[in-house]
MMTF fields as JSON, N, C-alpha, C and O atoms, coordinates in Angstrom:
{
  "mmtfVersion": "1.0.0",
  "mmtfProducer": "UNKNOWN",
  "numBonds": 459,
  "numAtoms": 460,
  "numGroups": 115,
  "numChains": 1,
  "numModels": 1,
  "chainsPerModel": [1],
  "groupsPerChain": [115],
  "chainIdList": ["A"],
  "bondAtomList": [4, 2, 8, 6, 12, 10, 16, 14, 20, 18, 24, 22, 28, 26, 32, 30, 36, 34, 40, 38, 44, 42, 48, 46, 52, 50, 56, 54, 60, 58, 64, 62, 68, 66, 72, 70, 76, 74, 80, 78, 84, 82, 88, 86, 92, 90, 96, 94, 100, 98, 104, 102, 108, 106, 112, 110, 116, 114, 120, 118, 124, 122, 128, 126, 132, 130, 136, 134, 140, 138, 144, 142, 148, 146, 152, 150, 156, 154, 160, 158, 164, 162, 168, 166, 172, 170, 176, 174, 180, 178, 184, 182, 188, 186, 192, 190, 196, 194, 200, 198, 204, 202, 208, 206, 212, 210, 216, 214, 220, 218, 224, 222, 228, 226, 232, 230, 236, 234, 240, 238, 244, 242, 248, 246, 252, 250, 256, 254, 260, 258, 264, 262, 268, 266, 272, 270, 276, 274, 280, 278, 284, 282, 288, 286, 292, 290, 296, 294, 300, 298, 304, 302, 308, 306, 312, 310, 316, 314, 320, 318, 324, 322, 328, 326, 332, 330, 336, 334, 340, 338, 344, 342, 348, 346, 352, 350, 356, 354, 360, 358, 364, 362, 368, 366, 372, 370, 376, 374, 380, 378, 384, 382, 388, 386, 392, 390, 396, 394, 400, 398, 404, 402, 408, 406, 412, 410, 416, 414, 420, 418, 424, 422, 428, 426, 432, 430, 436, 434, 440, 438, 444, 442, 448, 446, 452, 450, 456, 454],
  "bondOrderList": [1, 1, 1, 1, 1, 1, 1, 1, 1, 1, 1, 1, 1, 1, 1, 1, 1, 1, 1, 1, 1, 1, 1, 1, 1, 1, 1, 1, 1, 1, 1, 1, 1, 1, 1, 1, 1, 1, 1, 1, 1, 1, 1, 1, 1, 1, 1, 1, 1, 1, 1, 1, 1, 1, 1, 1, 1, 1, 1, 1, 1, 1, 1, 1, 1, 1, 1, 1, 1, 1, 1, 1, 1, 1, 1, 1, 1, 1, 1, 1, 1, 1, 1, 1, 1, 1, 1, 1, 1, 1, 1, 1, 1, 1, 1, 1, 1, 1, 1, 1, 1, 1, 1, 1, 1, 1, 1, 1, 1, 1, 1, 1, 1, 1],
  "groupList": [{"groupName": "VAL", "atomNameList": ["N", "CA", "C", "O"], "elementList": ["N", "C", "C", "O"], "formalChargeList": [0, 0, 0, 0], "bondAtomList": [1, 0, 2, 1, 3, 2], "bondOrderList": [1, 1, 2], "singleLetterCode": "V", "chemCompType": "L-PEPTIDE LINKING"}, {"groupName": "THR", "atomNameList": ["N", "CA", "C", "O"], "elementList": ["N", "C", "C", "O"], "formalChargeList": [0, 0, 0, 0], "bondAtomList": [1, 0, 2, 1, 3, 2], "bondOrderList": [1, 1, 2], "singleLetterCode": "T", "chemCompType": "L-PEPTIDE LINKING"}, {"groupName": "ALA", "atomNameList": ["N", "CA", "C", "O"], "elementList": ["N", "C", "C", "O"], "formalChargeList": [0, 0, 0, 0], "bondAtomList": [1, 0, 2, 1, 3, 2], "bondOrderList": [1, 1, 2], "singleLetterCode": "A", "chemCompType": "L-PEPTIDE LINKING"}, {"groupName": "LEU", "atomNameList": ["N", "CA", "C", "O"], "elementList": ["N", "C", "C", "O"], "formalChargeList": [0, 0, 0, 0], "bondAtomList": [1, 0, 2, 1, 3, 2], "bondOrderList": [1, 1, 2], "singleLetterCode": "L", "chemCompType": "L-PEPTIDE LINKING"}, {"groupName": "ASP", "atomNameList": ["N", "CA", "C", "O"], "elementList": ["N", "C", "C", "O"], "formalChargeList": [0, 0, 0, 0], "bondAtomList": [1, 0, 2, 1, 3, 2], "bondOrderList": [1, 1, 2], "singleLetterCode": "D", "chemCompType": "L-PEPTIDE LINKING"}, {"groupName": "GLN", "atomNameList": ["N", "CA", "C", "O"], "elementList": ["N", "C", "C", "O"], "formalChargeList": [0, 0, 0, 0], "bondAtomList": [1, 0, 2, 1, 3, 2], "bondOrderList": [1, 1, 2], "singleLetterCode": "Q", "chemCompType": "L-PEPTIDE LINKING"}, {"groupName": "ARG", "atomNameList": ["N", "CA", "C", "O"], "elementList": ["N", "C", "C", "O"], "formalChargeList": [0, 0, 0, 0], "bondAtomList": [1, 0, 2, 1, 3, 2], "bondOrderList": [1, 1, 2], "singleLetterCode": "R", "chemCompType": "L-PEPTIDE LINKING"}, {"groupName": "SER", "atomNameList": ["N", "CA", "C", "O"], "elementList": ["N", "C", "C", "O"], "formalChargeList": [0, 0, 0, 0], "bondAtomList": [1, 0, 2, 1, 3, 2], "bondOrderList": [1, 1, 2], "singleLetterCode": "S", "chemCompType": "L-PEPTIDE LINKING"}, {"groupName": "GLY", "atomNameList": ["N", "CA", "C", "O"], "elementList": ["N", "C", "C", "O"], "formalChargeList": [0, 0, 0, 0], "bondAtomList": [1, 0, 2, 1, 3, 2], "bondOrderList": [1, 1, 2], "singleLetterCode": "G", "chemCompType": "PEPTIDE LINKING"}, {"groupName": "MET", "atomNameList": ["N", "CA", "C", "O"], "elementList": ["N", "C", "C", "O"], "formalChargeList": [0, 0, 0, 0], "bondAtomList": [1, 0, 2, 1, 3, 2], "bondOrderList": [1, 1, 2], "singleLetterCode": "M", "chemCompType": "L-PEPTIDE LINKING"}, {"groupName": "GLU", "atomNameList": ["N", "CA", "C", "O"], "elementList": ["N", "C", "C", "O"], "formalChargeList": [0, 0, 0, 0], "bondAtomList": [1, 0, 2, 1, 3, 2], "bondOrderList": [1, 1, 2], "singleLetterCode": "E", "chemCompType": "L-PEPTIDE LINKING"}, {"groupName": "TRP", "atomNameList": ["N", "CA", "C", "O"], "elementList": ["N", "C", "C", "O"], "formalChargeList": [0, 0, 0, 0], "bondAtomList": [1, 0, 2, 1, 3, 2], "bondOrderList": [1, 1, 2], "singleLetterCode": "W", "chemCompType": "L-PEPTIDE LINKING"}, {"groupName": "PRO", "atomNameList": ["N", "CA", "C", "O"], "elementList": ["N", "C", "C", "O"], "formalChargeList": [0, 0, 0, 0], "bondAtomList": [1, 0, 2, 1, 3, 2], "bondOrderList": [1, 1, 2], "singleLetterCode": "P", "chemCompType": "L-PEPTIDE LINKING"}, {"groupName": "HIS", "atomNameList": ["N", "CA", "C", "O"], "elementList": ["N", "C", "C", "O"], "formalChargeList": [0, 0, 0, 0], "bondAtomList": [1, 0, 2, 1, 3, 2], "bondOrderList": [1, 1, 2], "singleLetterCode": "H", "chemCompType": "L-PEPTIDE LINKING"}, {"groupName": "PHE", "atomNameList": ["N", "CA", "C", "O"], "elementList": ["N", "C", "C", "O"], "formalChargeList": [0, 0, 0, 0], "bondAtomList": [1, 0, 2, 1, 3, 2], "bondOrderList": [1, 1, 2], "singleLetterCode": "F", "chemCompType": "L-PEPTIDE LINKING"}, {"groupName": "LYS", "atomNameList": ["N", "CA", "C", "O"], "elementList": ["N", "C", "C", "O"], "formalChargeList": [0, 0, 0, 0], "bondAtomList": [1, 0, 2, 1, 3, 2], "bondOrderList": [1, 1, 2], "singleLetterCode": "K", "chemCompType": "L-PEPTIDE LINKING"}, {"groupName": "CYS", "atomNameList": ["N", "CA", "C", "O"], "elementList": ["N", "C", "C", "O"], "formalChargeList": [0, 0, 0, 0], "bondAtomList": [1, 0, 2, 1, 3, 2], "bondOrderList": [1, 1, 2], "singleLetterCode": "C", "chemCompType": "L-PEPTIDE LINKING"}],
  "groupTypeList": [0, 1, 2, 3, 2, 4, 5, 6, 3, 7, 1, 8, 3, 3, 8, 2, 2, 9, 2, 10, 3, 11, 5, 2, 5, 3, 0, 0, 2, 8, 6, 11, 2, 6, 1, 3, 2, 10, 0, 2, 6, 0, 2, 12, 8, 13, 6, 10, 2, 9, 3, 1, 0, 2, 14, 2, 2, 3, 6, 8, 4, 12, 2, 4, 2, 12, 15, 4, 3, 2, 6, 3, 3, 10, 14, 0, 13, 10, 5, 16, 0, 0, 8, 8, 5, 6, 0, 0, 4, 12, 10, 2, 6, 6, 11, 3, 10, 8, 3, 1, 6, 8, 8, 15, 1, 2, 15, 3, 15, 15, 10, 3, 3, 2, 6],
  "groupIdList": [1, 2, 3, 4, 5, 6, 7, 8, 9, 10, 11, 12, 13, 14, 15, 16, 17, 18, 19, 20, 21, 22, 23, 24, 25, 26, 27, 28, 29, 30, 31, 32, 33, 34, 35, 36, 37, 38, 39, 40, 41, 42, 43, 44, 45, 46, 47, 48, 49, 50, 51, 52, 53, 54, 55, 56, 57, 58, 59, 60, 61, 62, 63, 64, 65, 66, 67, 68, 69, 70, 71, 72, 73, 74, 75, 76, 77, 78, 79, 80, 81, 82, 83, 84, 85, 86, 87, 88, 89, 90, 91, 92, 93, 94, 95, 96, 97, 98, 99, 100, 101, 102, 103, 104, 105, 106, 107, 108, 109, 110, 111, 112, 113, 114, 115],
  "secStructList": [7, 2, 2, 2, 2, 6, 6, 7, 7, 7, 2, 2, 2, 2, 2, 2, 2, 2, 2, 2, 2, 2, 2, 6, 6, 7, 1, 7, 2, 2, 2, 2, 2, 2, 2, 2, 2, 2, 2, 6, 6, 6, 7, 2, 2, 2, 2, 2, 2, 2, 2, 2, 2, 2, 2, 2, 6, 1, 7, 1, 7, 6, 6, 1, 1, 7, 1, 7, 6, 6, 2, 2, 2, 2, 2, 2, 2, 2, 2, 2, 2, 2, 2, 6, 7, 7, 7, 7, 7, 1, 2, 2, 2, 2, 2, 2, 2, 2, 7, 7, 7, 7, 2, 2, 2, 2, 2, 2, 2, 2, 2, 2, 2, 2, 7],
  "xCoordList": [14.177, 14.225, 15.235, 15.078, 16.501, 17.978, 18.137, 18.758, 17.925, 17.56, 17.229, 17.797, 15.575, 14.824, 15.716, 15.917, 15.97, 16.309, 17.537, 17.721, 18.253, 19.856, 18.905, 19.556, 17.821, 17.694, 17.977, 18.094, 18.111, 19.087, 18.048, 18.292, 16.638, 16.265, 14.469, 13.729, 14.363, 13.605, 12.357, 12.18, 11.563, 10.01, 9.478, 9.168, 9.42, 8.699, 9.61, 8.906, 10.928, 11.64, 11.352, 11.558, 10.882, 10.483, 9.15, 8.717, 8.079, 7.074, 6.595, 5.739, 7.697, 7.722, 8.107, 7.635, 8.964, 9.589, 8.884, 9.281, 7.694, 6.818, 5.52, 5.046, 5.389, 4.267, 4.602, 4.295, 5.485, 6.472, 6.521, 6.582, 6.507, 6.735, 5.577, 5.355, 4.234, 2.937, 2.458, 1.302, 2.594, 2.033, 2.886, 2.094, 3.463, 4.192, 4.171, 5.165, 3.093, 3.054, 3.756, 3.785, 4.938, 6.471, 6.324, 7.323, 5.182, 5.705, 3.63, 2.709, 3.464, 2.234, 2.359, 3.282, 0.938, 0.531, 0.403, 1.147, -0.261, -0.547, 1.041, 1.082, 2.156, 3.31, 3.997, 4.467, 4.049, 4.432, 3.641, 4.162, 2.007, 1.259, 2.059, 2.432, 2.127, 2.557, 4.311, 4.41, 5.121, 6.041, 5.957, 7.092, 5.045, 5.003, 4.363, 4.777, 3.475, 2.723, 3.641, 3.49, 4.424, 5.714, 6.622, 6.463, 7.642, 8.433, 7.448, 7.762, 5.821, 4.905, 4.872, 4.341, 5.246, 5.29, 6.163, 5.907, 7.958, 8.644, 8.409, 8.601, 7.953, 7.885, 6.681, 6.36, 6.372, 5.279, 6.061, 5.404, 7.102, 8.034, 7.947, 7.545, 8.433, 8.004, 6.563, 6.398, 5.414, 4.675, 3.935, 3.302, 4.347, 4.362, 4.747, 4.292, 6.495, 7.165, 6.4, 5.944, 6.155, 5.832, 4.342, 3.879, 3.262, 2.052, 2.206, 1.389, 3.469, 4.12, 4.101, 3.371, 4.881, 5.776, 4.508, 4.33, 3.108, 2.318, 1.575, 0.735, 1.328, 0.617, 1.399, 0.767, 2.895, 3.456, 3.51, 3.629, 3.403, 2.78, 1.306, 0.958, 0.408, -0.831, -0.299, -0.373, 0.147, 0.391, -0.057, -0.284, -0.117, -0.227, -1.765, -2.563, -1.915, -3.63, -4.037, -3.576, -4.803, -5.703, -6.466, -6.967, -6.146, -6.895, -5.712, -5.998, -4.146, -3.763, -2.923, -1.848, -3.928, -3.254, -3.409, -4.375, -2.898, -2.775, -3.804, -4.472, -4.341, -5.325, -5.845, -7.008, -4.616, -4.758, -4.692, -4.443, -4.837, -4.525, -5.166, -4.382, -6.408, -7.4, -6.389, -6.186, -5.681, -4.509, -3.527, -3.36, -3.005, -2.971, -3.271, -2.747, -4.456, -5.604, -5.985, -5.752, -6.322, -6.118, -5.049, -5.087, -4.397, -2.698, -2.676, -1.747, -3.612, -3.478, -4.516, -4.326, -5.997, -6.855, -6.202, -5.977, -5.99, -5.427, -4.475, -4.597, -3.447, -2.694, -2.871, -2.094, -4.155, -4.621, -5.531, -5.106, -6.511, -7.05, -6.107, -6.283, -5.545, -3.958, -3.53, -3.384, -3.29, -2.798, -3.626, -3.101, -4.733, -5.783, -5.553, -5.948, -4.973, -4.621, -5.805, -6.533, -5.673, -6.148, -5.826, -4.64, -5.974, -5.369, -4.932, -5.739, -3.702, -3.608, -2.521, -1.818, -2.13, -1.266, -2.521, -3.676, -2.359, -3.347, -2.933, -3.977, -2.03, -2.09, -2.642, -3.294, -2.192, -2.915, -4.3, -4.882, -4.852, -6.541, -7.137, -8.165, -6.209, -6.746, -6.988, -8.021, -5.958, -5.932, -6.766, -7.399, -7.042, -8.08, -9.652, -10.451, -9.466, -11.442, -11.282, -12.269, -9.936, -10.257, -10.624, -11.426, -9.645, -10.108, -11.645, -12.541, -11.661, -13.214, -13.769, -14.703, -13.0, -12.9, -14.113, -14.69, -14.565, -16.002, -15.53, -14.395, -16.157, -16.311, -15.309, -15.373, -14.574, -14.141, -12.82, -12.935, -11.857, -11.491, -11.986, -11.349, -13.496, -14.688, -14.951, -15.004, -15.181, -15.173, -14.329, -14.724, -13.199, -11.417, -11.577, -11.355, -11.824, -11.345, -12.196, -11.596, -13.91, -14.961, -14.094, -13.47, -14.145, -13.431, -12.529, -12.964, -11.461, -10.106, -10.718, -10.235, -11.399, -11.578, -12.781, -13.107, -13.328, -14.152, -13.324, -13.914, -12.333, -11.549, -10.863, -9.925],
  "yCoordList": [-8.662, -9.578, -9.466, -8.833, -10.228, -10.077, -8.664, -8.903, -7.829, -6.037, -6.037, -5.463, -7.025, -7.036, -7.71, -7.19, -9.263, -10.311, -9.862, -10.234, -8.91, -8.021, -6.801, -5.804, -6.795, -5.186, -4.114, -2.997, -4.279, -2.535, -2.065, -1.187, -2.453, -1.625, -1.257, -1.989, 0.266, 0.845, 0.874, 1.846, 0.148, 0.478, 1.669, 2.305, 1.862, 3.466, 4.315, 4.927, 4.317, 5.535, 4.915, 5.642, 3.67, 2.957, 3.006, 2.711, 3.321, 4.014, 5.485, 5.919, 6.11, 7.355, 7.725, 8.715, 7.022, 7.223, 6.808, 7.228, 5.895, 5.206, 6.525, 6.976, 6.704, 7.689, 8.958, 8.901, 10.116, 10.838, 10.085, 10.793, 9.338, 8.948, 8.973, 9.548, 7.972, 8.437, 9.402, 9.429, 10.178, 11.8, 12.306, 12.82, 12.256, 13.168, 12.04, 11.957, 11.238, 9.922, 9.892, 10.463, 9.238, 8.915, 7.151, 6.432, 6.7, 5.087, 4.506, 5.323, 2.994, 2.563, 1.745, 1.097, 2.073, 1.859, 0.121, -0.478, -0.757, -1.819, -2.843, -3.87, -2.18, -2.84, -2.89, -3.928, -1.454, -1.81, -2.821, -3.299, -2.948, -4.005, -5.669, -6.491, -5.735, -7.087, -7.187, -7.867, -6.474, -6.671, -6.428, -6.638, -6.052, -5.867, -7.155, -7.69, -7.694, -9.092, -10.292, -11.442, -10.082, -11.089, -11.124, -12.172, -10.068, -10.046, -10.6, -11.295, -10.007, -10.83, -12.033, -12.602, -12.69, -14.181, -15.148, -16.29, -14.071, -15.018, -15.61, -16.82, -14.805, -15.311, -14.033, -12.933, -14.584, -13.567, -12.487, -11.474, -12.41, -11.241, -10.38, -9.221, -11.093, -10.229, -9.703, -8.624, -10.328, -10.136, -8.525, -7.575, -8.836, -7.533, -6.663, -5.707, -6.605, -5.108, -4.834, -3.691, -5.514, -4.566, -4.183, -3.43, -4.367, -3.884, -2.641, -1.81, -2.287, -1.691, -0.756, 0.224, -0.882, 0.018, 0.382, 1.55, -0.361, 0.148, 0.486, 0.946, 0.504, 1.631, 2.984, 4.006, 2.956, 4.339, 5.108, 6.311, 4.186, 4.881, 5.498, 5.911, 5.434, 6.221, 7.861, 8.076, 8.598, 10.01, 11.266, 11.421, 12.008, 13.178, 13.336, 13.155, 13.79, 14.308, 13.055, 12.842, 12.637, 11.338, 10.998, 10.049, 13.18, 13.397, 13.259, 13.248, 13.141, 12.551, 11.564, 11.598, 10.221, 9.35, 8.257, 8.256, 7.927, 6.658, 6.989, 7.843, 6.17, 5.984, 4.584, 4.236, 3.786, 2.41, 1.981, 0.781, 2.592, 2.885, 1.259, 0.492, 0.705, -0.271, -1.387, -2.027, -1.487, -2.909, -2.899, -3.871, -1.623, -1.067, -1.879, -2.875, -1.149, -1.032, -3.236, -3.989, -3.475, -5.266, -6.067, -6.857, -5.605, -5.974, -5.564, -5.964, -4.547, -4.349, -5.123, -5.979, -4.929, -5.67, -7.411, -8.053, -7.933, -8.963, -10.016, -10.891, -8.52, -8.548, -8.733, -9.475, -7.975, -7.605, -9.062, -9.946, -9.147, -10.198, -11.54, -11.905, -12.091, -12.828, -12.766, -13.819, -11.812, -11.55, -11.289, -11.185, -11.262, -10.841, -9.482, -9.118, -8.697, -7.359, -6.004, -6.233, -4.873, -3.862, -2.801, -2.833, -1.54, -0.443, 0.168, 0.702, 0.097, 1.088, 1.89, 1.861, 2.542, 3.618, 4.919, 4.586, 5.903, 6.605, 7.547, 7.833, 8.071, 8.794, 8.005, 8.582, 6.729, 5.916, 5.734, 6.788, 5.218, 5.931, 6.829, 6.755, 8.169, 9.621, 9.545, 9.851, 9.136, 9.094, 8.21, 8.65, 7.497, 6.469, 6.905, 6.725, 7.588, 8.589, 9.594, 9.932, 10.11, 11.395, 10.986, 11.402, 10.003, 9.018, 9.296, 9.495, 9.248, 10.178, 9.467, 9.856, 8.519, 7.554, 6.638, 6.328, 6.185, 5.413, 3.62, 3.182, 3.17, 1.687, 0.95, 1.215, 0.191, -0.609, -0.152, -0.76, 0.648, 1.901, 2.22, 2.233, 2.481, 2.651, 1.865, 2.006, 0.705, -0.466, -1.275, -2.211, -1.067, -2.069, -0.381, -0.616, 0.645, 1.717, 1.239, 0.56, 1.471, 0.979, -0.353, -0.172, -1.546, -2.48, -2.055, -2.093, -1.695, -1.633, -0.604, -1.078, 0.39, 1.519, 0.825, 1.216, -0.762, -1.512, -2.598, -2.986, -2.834, -3.818, -2.697, -3.055],
  "zCoordList": [-1.518, -0.72, 0.294, 1.338, -0.099, 0.808, 1.643, 2.679, 1.579, 1.962, 2.82, 3.749, 2.983, 3.341, 5.341, 6.439, 4.599, 5.263, 6.428, 7.587, 5.565, 6.121, 6.948, 7.261, 7.226, 7.958, 7.118, 7.622, 5.873, 4.79, 4.184, 3.356, 4.369, 4.223, 5.117, 5.775, 4.678, 6.143, 5.486, 4.752, 5.562, 5.039, 4.875, 3.869, 5.897, 6.308, 4.931, 4.128, 4.747, 3.503, 2.431, 1.459, 2.092, 0.503, 0.51, -0.604, 1.5, 1.251, 0.795, 0.025, 1.762, 1.251, 0.1, -0.459, -0.373, -1.475, -2.625, -3.712, -2.567, -3.079, -3.561, -4.603, -2.302, -1.846, -3.485, -4.676, -2.474, -3.694, -5.136, -6.141, -5.204, -7.196, -7.761, -8.827, -6.685, -7.789, -7.253, -7.674, -6.622, -6.12, -7.792, -8.582, -7.992, -9.405, -10.648, -11.368, -10.862, -11.876, -12.271, -13.361, -11.807, -12.611, -12.041, -12.07, -11.623, -11.514, -11.817, -11.846, -11.984, -12.291, -10.893, -10.398, -10.435, -9.004, -9.36, -8.583, -10.225, -10.907, -10.534, -9.856, -11.197, -10.916, -9.604, -9.139, -8.883, -8.192, -6.932, -5.924, -7.479, -6.118, -6.418, -5.581, -8.046, -8.462, -7.164, -6.143, -7.633, -7.357, -5.77, -5.342, -4.646, -3.512, -3.129, -2.101, -3.764, -3.411, -4.16, -3.746, -5.064, -4.994, -3.593, -2.967, -2.922, -1.779, -0.67, 0.296, -1.119, 0.285, 0.168, 1.121, -0.663, -0.664, -0.07, 0.314, -0.048, 0.551, 1.84, 1.966, 2.977, 4.462, 5.096, 4.646, 5.974, 6.876, 7.275, 7.519, 7.395, 7.609, 6.847, 6.953, 5.839, 3.958, 3.976, 3.407, 4.575, 3.972, 4.742, 4.282, 5.841, 6.982, 6.958, 7.585, 5.674, 5.831, 4.565, 4.537, 3.594, 2.049, 2.621, 1.765, 3.788, 4.261, 4.478, 4.08, 5.26, 6.058, 5.023, 5.175, 3.808, 2.739, 2.49, 2.835, 1.825, 1.413, 1.758, 0.985, 3.313, 4.528, 4.201, 3.933, 4.232, 4.097, 2.787, 2.552, 2.114, 0.518, 0.117, -0.989, 1.544, 0.98, 2.105, 3.315, 1.066, 1.462, 0.721, -0.478, 1.605, 0.134, 0.218, 1.137, -1.232, -1.127, -2.52, -3.642, -1.933, -2.727, -3.984, -4.588, -4.081, -5.424, -6.625, -7.822, -6.029, -7.046, -7.441, -8.04, -6.786, -6.648, -8.277, -9.04, -8.329, -9.558, -9.959, -9.374, -11.479, -11.883, -11.579, -11.377, -11.592, -11.181, -9.743, -9.632, -8.675, -7.356, -7.177, -6.618, -7.565, -7.107, -6.867, -5.835, -8.306, -7.812, -6.311, -5.575, -6.139, -4.7, -3.809, -3.31, -3.641, -2.629, -2.665, -1.718, -3.449, -3.772, -2.796, -1.853, -3.336, -2.196, -1.277, -0.575, -0.661, 1.016, 1.388, 2.252, 0.707, 1.794, 1.568, 2.593, 0.463, 0.096, 2.192, 3.05, 1.52, 2.722, 3.948, 4.548, 4.753, 5.588, 5.834, 6.579, 5.282, 5.2, 5.354, 6.516, 4.961, 5.248, 6.416, 7.038, 6.879, 7.958, 9.706, 10.814, 9.383, 10.062, 10.451, 11.559, 9.698, 10.406, 9.53, 8.563, 10.145, 10.016, 9.528, 9.859, 8.808, 8.776, 10.052, 10.813, 10.287, 11.449, 11.292, 12.303, 10.497, 10.183, 10.447, 10.183, 10.796, 11.171, 10.01, 9.423, 9.5, 8.216, 6.559, 5.689, 6.523, 5.671, 6.381, 6.127, 6.881, 7.594, 7.05, 6.377, 7.447, 6.721, 5.102, 4.506, 4.639, 3.177, 2.906, 1.946, 3.103, 3.125, 2.587, 1.668, 3.83, 4.483, 3.308, 2.655, 3.016, 1.884, 0.265, -0.57, 0.307, -1.438, -1.668, -0.848, -2.949, -3.148, -4.719, -5.42, -4.909, -5.986, -6.173, -5.131, -7.244, -7.275, -7.768, -7.584, -8.115, -8.654, -7.531, -6.331, -7.984, -7.472, -6.247, -5.183, -6.317, -5.635, -4.006, -2.953, -4.342, -3.463, -2.587, -1.365, -3.47, -2.609, -2.057, -1.361, -2.254, -1.505, -0.251, 0.937, -0.514, 0.37, 1.429, 2.263, 1.706, 2.217, 2.967, 4.013, 2.356, 2.966, 4.009, 5.159, 3.83, 4.424, 5.502, 6.53, 5.868, 6.755, 8.023, 9.144, 6.895, 7.728, 9.006, 10.014, 8.779, 9.038, 10.239, 10.953]
}
């Protein structure tokens, strides 16, 4: 939170690091989603920053996405609704378009791409 306020945190770099960790199956997406949500609640600027981080994390091969991806997509969807935003990151949109999971993940994907 302080690193964001002091502008010492690059949201793009943090998102890229998250993407690499997810692709290697080294982290649990649900835990990251919970942490991003906690930071996003601090202030509107923090919400926007954490949404940017989440968008930047949607990289690589969607087939290699973590199993609990729906929790992260729930976070992204919630933040988009709250902020009246849509998925404007072209790489994140392409990543979502390539995602072939079913169930809740498919529903969230569809809602995010419709925004």
